C-alpha positions in Angstrom: 0.0 0.0 0.0 2.8 2.4 0.9 4.6 1.7 -2.4 1.3 2.3 -4.4 0.7 5.6 -2.5 4.3 6.6 -3.3 3.8 5.9 -7.0 0.7 8.0 -7.1 2.4 10.8 -5.4 5.3 10.7 -7.8 3.0 10.6 -10.8 0.9 13.5 -9.5 4.1 15.5 -9.0 5.3 14.8 -12.6 1.9 15.8 -14.0 1.9 19.0 -12.0 5.4 19.8 -13.2 4.4 19.1 -16.8 1.3 21.3 -16.5 3.5 24.1 -15.0 5.9 23.8 -18.0 2.9 23.8 -20.5 1.4 26.8 -18.7 4.7 28.7 -18.7 5.5 28.1 -22.4 1.9 28.5 -23.4 1.7 31.9 -21.7 5.0 33.0 -23.4 3.8 31.7 -26.8 0.4 33.5 -26.3 2.3 36.7 -25.5 4.4 36.3 -28.6 1.4 35.7 -30.8 -0.4 38.8 -29.4 2.8 40.8 -29.9 3.2 39.5 -33.5 -0.4 40.6 -34.2 0.3 44.0 -32.7 3.5 44.3 -34.7 1.7 43.4 -37.9 -1.1 45.8 -37.4 1.1 48.7 -36.3 3.7 47.9 -39.0 1.1 47.9 -41.7 -0.2 51.2 -40.5 3.2 52.7 -40.4 4.0 51.4 -43.9 0.8 53.0 -45.3 1.6 56.2 -43.5 5.2 56.2 -44.8 4.1 55.5 -48.4 1.5 58.2 -48.1 4.1 60.7 -47.0 6.4 59.7 -49.8 3.7 60.0 -52.4 2.7 63.4 -51.1 6.3 64.7 -51.1 6.8 63.5 -54.6 3.4 64.9 -55.6 4.5 68.3 -54.5 7.5 67.9 -56.9 5.0 67.3 -59.7 6.1 63.8 -60.2 4.0 61.9 -62.8 1.0 60.0 -61.2 2.1 56.8 -62.9 5.5 57.0 -61.3 3.9 57.7 -57.9 1.7 54.6 -58.2 4.5 52.4 -59.4 7.0 53.6 -56.7 4.3 53.3 -54.0 3.6 49.7 -54.9 7.3 48.8 -55.0 8.0 50.4 -51.6 4.9 48.8 -50.0 5.9 45.3 -51.1 9.5 45.7 -50.0 8.5 47.1 -46.5 5.9 44.3 -46.0 8.6 41.7 -46.7 10.9 43.3 -44.2 8.1 43.4 -41.7 7.4 39.7 -42.1 11.2 38.9 -41.6 11.2 41.1 -38.5 8.2 39.2 -37.0 9.7 35.9 -37.7 13.0 37.0 -36.1 11.0 37.9 -33.0 9.8 34.3 -32.9 13.4 33.1 -32.9 13.5 32.1 -36.6 17.0 32.6 -38.0 16.7 35.4 -40.5 19.8 34.3 -42.3 18.2 30.9 -42.9 15.0 32.7 -43.9 16.8 34.9 -46.3 18.4 31.9 -47.9 15.0 30.2 -48.1 13.6 33.3 -49.8 16.5 33.3 -52.3 15.8 29.7 -53.1 12.1 30.2 -53.4 12.7 33.4 -55.4 14.9 31.4 -57.9 12.2 28.7 -58.2 9.5 31.3 -58.7 11.7 33.3 -61.1 12.1 30.2 -63.3 8.4 29.3 -63.1 7.1 32.9 -63.5 9.7 34.3 -65.9 6.9 35.9 -67.9 5.6 37.8 -64.9 9.1 39.0 -64.0 9.7 40.1 -67.6 6.5 42.1 -67.3 7.7 43.6 -64.1 11.1 44.6 -65.6 9.4 46.0 -68.7 7.0 48.0 -66.5 10.1 49.6 -64.8 11.6 50.5 -68.2 8.3 52.0 -69.3 8.3 54.2 -66.2 11.9 55.3 -66.7 11.9 55.8 -70.5 8.3 57.1 -70.6 7.3 56.2 -74.2 3.8 57.2 -73.0 1.9 58.2 -69.9 -1.5 57.8 -68.4 -4.0 59.7 -70.6 -2.1 59.2 -73.9 -3.8 57.7 -76.9 -1.5 54.9 -78.2 -1.1 51.7 -80.1 0.9 49.4 -77.9 1.0 45.6 -77.9 -1.4 45.5 -80.8 -4.1 47.4 -78.9 -5.2 51.0 -79.7 -6.8 53.2 -77.1 -6.3 55.5 -74.1 -3.8 54.5 -71.4 -5.7 54.5 -68.0 -3.0 52.9 -65.8 0.5 51.5 -66.0 0.8 48.7 -63.4 3.6 46.5 -62.1 2.8 43.8 -64.6 0.2 45.1 -67.1 -0.9 48.3 -68.7 -4.6 49.1 -68.9 -5.8 50.6 -72.2 -9.4 51.7 -72.8 -10.2 51.1 -76.5 -12.4 53.6 -78.6 -15.3 51.2 -78.3 -15.0 51.5 -74.4 -13.5 48.1 -73.7 -10.8 47.9 -71.0 -7.9 45.8 -72.2 -5.0 44.7 -70.1 -1.7 44.2 -72.0 1.4 42.7 -70.5 4.2 45.2 -70.1 6.7 42.9 -71.8 4.6 42.6 -74.9 4.3 46.4 -75.0 8.0 47.1 -74.5 9.1 44.4 -77.0 6.7 45.6 -79.7 6.3 48.9 -81.7 4.7 51.7 -79.7 2.8 54.5 -81.5 1.9 57.5 -79.3 -0.7 59.7 -81.0 -0.8 62.2 -78.1 2.9 63.0 -78.1 2.9 65.6 -80.9 0.8 68.8 -80.9 -1.4 67.8 -83.8 -2.3 64.8 -86.1 -3.1 64.5 -89.8 -6.4 63.0 -90.9 -6.0 61.0 -94.2 -9.0 60.8 -96.5 -9.6 60.6 -100.2 -12.1 62.0 -102.7 -12.9 60.3 -106.0 -13.6 62.7 -108.9 -15.0 62.1 -112.3 -12.6 62.3 -115.2 -14.6 65.2 -116.6 -14.5 67.2 -113.3 -12.4 70.3 -112.8 -10.0 68.9 -110.1 -8.5 72.3 -109.4 -11.9 73.8 -108.6 -12.8 70.8 -106.5 -9.6 71.1 -104.6 -10.0 74.8 -103.9 -13.6 74.2 -102.8 -12.7 71.4 -100.4 -9.9 73.4 -98.9 -12.2 76.3 -98.2 -15.1 74.2 -96.7 -12.9 71.9 -94.7 -10.8 74.7 -93.2 -14.1 76.1 -91.8 -14.9 73.0 -89.8 -14.6 73.0 -86.0 -11.2 72.0 -84.6 -9.5 71.9 -87.9 -6.1 73.7 -87.5 -5.2 76.7 -89.6 -1.6 75.7 -89.5 -0.7 73.4 -91.0 -3.2 74.2 -93.7 -5.5 71.6 -95.2 -3.8 69.6 -98.0 -5.9 68.7 -101.1 -3.8 67.3 -104.0 -4.1 64.6 -106.6 -3.1 61.3 -105.1 -3.5 58.9 -108.0 -5.6 58.1 -111.1 -7.9 55.2 -111.8 -10.4 54.3 -114.5 -13.0 56.7 -113.0 -10.8 59.8 -112.8 -8.4 61.5 -110.4 -8.4 60.6 -106.7 -7.7 63.6 -104.4 -5.8 63.2 -101.1 -7.8 65.2 -98.5 -5.7 65.9 -95.4 -6.8 68.3 -92.6 -4.9 68.6 -89.3 -6.3 68.6 -85.8 -5.5 67.7 -82.2 -5.7 64.0 -81.3 -8.7 64.6 -79.1 -10.7 65.8 -82.1 -9.5 63.2 -84.6 -12.7 61.3 -85.2 -14.9 64.4 -85.1 -12.8 66.0 -87.9 -12.6 62.6 -89.7 -16.4 62.2 -90.0 -17.1 65.9 -90.6 -14.6 66.0 -93.4 -16.3 63.0 -95.1 -19.6 64.8 -94.9 -18.1 68.0 -96.5 -16.6 65.9 -99.4 -20.0 64.5 -100.2 -22.1 67.7 -99.7 -19.7 70.3 -101.1 -19.0 68.5 -104.4 -22.7 67.6 -104.8 -24.0 71.1 -104.1 -21.4 72.6 -106.5 -22.6 70.4 -109.3 -19.5 68.3 -109.9 -20.4 65.2 -111.9 -20.7 62.0 -110.0 -17.8 59.7 -110.5 -19.1 56.8 -112.5 -17.1 53.9 -114.0 -16.8 54.3 -117.7 -16.7 51.5 -120.2 -16.0 51.7 -123.9 -17.9 49.2 -126.0 -16.6 48.6 -129.6 -19.0 46.8 -131.9 -17.6 45.3 -135.0 -19.7 44.0 -137.8 -18.4 41.3 -140.0 -19.0 41.2 -143.8 
């Protein structure tokens, strides 16, 4: 009986010691968990605050909004990575080992996501070299429209038919880029078919006068109306007014209307295909 009682006493003591150890380490672990949550919340707030200050400071220097967004995203991601490393270091994780792990994972991800990294690098080059900016009307990566955002990996372009299109930055940077907003004005290229019997000089003078009076057509450079080519119907006039990019389609359609109305009202003959029929009688 005494031996059994002694065994029970020893077992109870061991259990109590184990419970004390669990309670001690559990309390320490709970404190660390709460501290990590606090670090994360406060750190995220400080990161947002710091990025906001940076963007405001650069905004006062009139830095392009595209650069502000790109730089803000880059700084945010970098500081978040450092915050995670700091929290893991607080838990006792060796940061050197963690850094090596990040490098290995980064290499694996880089090989698997080479396309994304190419888009990221191309986005940086677009920001630095600035072939276009937000608000420009461009043809890039085979898409024509207005640039609404230049992101880390893709550029958002709103097409003339109001479709938002996302194009990979690498595709844009490795292809031809046409920026229609870069220059002060743009030429509208149209043609006017005349009859072979029409007075082309009179038609050209009339079209220059009428088209120059249209809204948003520039006085300089002046409207060009010249013979472009000849076909079986008669001469073809090149009709080329100049305007700002924002007014391109308005000038395009209005000029087409003037070509139709002005030549018709002035009595110029309608251009009709002409055929010569030769009849030969035998005998």
